[in-house]
C-alpha positions in Angstrom: 0.0 0.0 0.0 1.4 3.4 -0.9 2.1 6.1 1.7 -0.6 8.3 0.2 -3.2 5.5 0.6 -2.2 5.0 4.2 -2.4 8.7 4.8 -5.9 9.0 3.2 -7.0 6.1 5.4 -6.0 8.0 8.5 -7.3 11.3 7.3 -10.2 11.5 9.8 -7.6 11.0 12.6 -5.2 13.7 11.4 -7.6 16.3 10.0 -7.4 18.3 13.2 -3.6 18.3 13.1 -3.8 19.6 9.5 -6.1 22.4 10.6 -3.6 23.4 13.3 -0.7 23.1 10.9 -2.3 25.1 8.1 -4.6 27.6 9.8 -5.6 29.2 6.5 -7.3 26.1 5.2 -11.0 26.0 5.8 -12.9 23.0 7.1 -14.4 22.7 3.6 -10.9 22.6 2.1 -10.0 19.8 4.5 -13.2 17.9 4.0 -13.0 18.2 0.2 -9.4 16.9 0.1 -10.2 13.7 2.0 -6.5 13.5 2.7 -5.6 13.3 -1.0 -2.2 14.7 -1.6 -3.0 16.4 -4.9 -6.2 18.0 -3.6 -4.4 19.3 -0.4 -1.5 20.6 -2.4 -4.0 22.5 -4.6 -5.7 23.9 -1.6 -2.4 25.0 -0.1 -1.5 26.8 -3.4 -4.9 28.5 -3.5 -5.0 29.6 0.2 -1.3 30.5 0.6 -0.4 31.6 -2.9 2.5 29.0 -2.9 4.1 27.5 -6.0 3.4 23.8 -6.4 6.8 22.7 -5.2 6.5 24.7 -2.0 3.0 23.3 -1.3 4.3 19.7 -2.0 7.2 20.3 0.3 5.0 21.6 3.1 2.6 18.7 2.6 5.5 16.2 2.9 6.7 18.0 6.1 3.2 17.7 7.6 3.0 13.9 6.7 6.4 13.4 8.4 5.2 15.3 11.5 2.1 13.1 11.9 3.8 9.9 11.0 6.6 10.4 13.6 5.6 10.3 17.3 6.5 13.4 19.2 9.9 13.3 20.8 11.4 10.8 18.3 14.1 11.6 15.8 13.9 10.6 12.1 17.6 11.0 11.3 18.7 7.8 13.0 
């Protein structure tokens, strides 16, 4: 199963985290995206005026933050 599929499956669990991470996204943006990477990247571009590469990078950073338990390091 691809990482994006796993993330979409956990979307209801992490949607609140996404709202805190990206305060400019509306509940409608988050509901519409259903955790789909492309839809979220598009919403980030629209709400923040970011280029696609910046939005993708921020999305990846968010995924890493919810995938890694607090207090653990990912560089080991």
